N, C-alpha and C positions, 0 to 999 in steps of 0.2 A: 118911628117904632122904637121901643125901650130896649136896651140890650139885655139878652135872656141868659146870660153866662157871666161867670166873673172868674178870672186866672188870678191865681195868687201866686205873685213870682217874690213877694217879700215878707214871709210869715213874721209874726209877731213874736220875739222872742222874749219868754215868760221870766222876769227876774226869779232866780232860785238862791238860796243859802247853803243848798245841799250837794252842788256839784252837778245835780241833774240839769240837761239840756231839754228845753220844751220848746218847740217852736208851732205855735198855733197858726194854721193855715186857714182854717174857718173856725169861728167862735165869738164870744162877746168880745174879746180883745183884739180881734183881727176884723175880717170882712163879716160883719153882723150875719148872723146865722142860728136856726132853732138848734142845731146841733154844733158840736165841736169836733174838729179833726186836727189831731197834734201829731207829729213826730217827735220821739223821744229818744233820749239816751240815758239811761241810768247808769252811773259808774259802779264799778266794783265796791262790796261793801255797804250799798246805799241802802236806806230804807226809810219809809214814812211810818208816822203813827197809823194805828188802828183807825177807822171810819165807817159810817153807814150813809154812804151818799145819798142824795135824793134824786139820782140820776141812773140809768142803765148805763154801765161801761162796757164797750167792745174793746179788746186787746188783741193785737195780730204782733207776734214776733217776728222781727227781719233777722236779728242776728244775736247770739248768746242765750242766755237764759234768764228767766224771771220768776220769782216765787210769790206765790199768792196764799195767804191764811184767810180762807174763809170759812166763817162760822165754825172756827176750829180745825177745819181739815186744811192740811197742806198740799198745794198743787204747784208743780213746777212744769212750765210750757217751755219747749225751746224753739229755736227757727223754724219757721212754717206752720207753727199752731197757733190756735186762736182761742179765746174764751169770752163769754158774755156772763157778766156780773149784774145781776138785776137791782134797782135801786130799793135801800133800806137794808141790804145784806151787810154785815159787818165782815169788813175786808182789811188786811195789811198787804200793801205792795213791797216788795224788797228784792234787792238784787244780791244775796250774801256771797255770790261767787266771785270768782276771781278776773273775770273778763266783764267789759261792759256789756249792756244790753241794749241793743236799738229796736225800738217797737213803735206801732202806729196806736194810737189810741182815739177812739171815738165815743163822744158823750152825748147821750140824749134825755132830758134837753141838754143844752149846751152847758160846760162846765163854768160853774160859778163858785169862788170860794165860801159865798154863803150857803151852798148846796152840799158840801163836803161832809159835814159833820165830824171833823177829826177829832180825835180824843186826845186831851191835853198831856 
């Protein structure tokens, strides 16, 4: 009988150059999955370029605050709040604040750099 569960004890640490910690628990880089689930820590004053991903992204804030610029609207979430951003929507993720932001990100389909569509 095949095992019907996977326990993740050593998530894949995604290499970054911007100080952000990305621990992928499920996804294309770790335990293969149709979705990706990652714990992230965005350092103070961190930001990414605008993007229009080809996946839905759900974010749950564990601690700190995170800023989203979504189709020109600025949204700030704090601990205990969550958001779903639909695929194809232009968004910029950032932490312009003075403390780190810890959060969980779920992407469906699974995150792939080929699906992000980041602006240069």
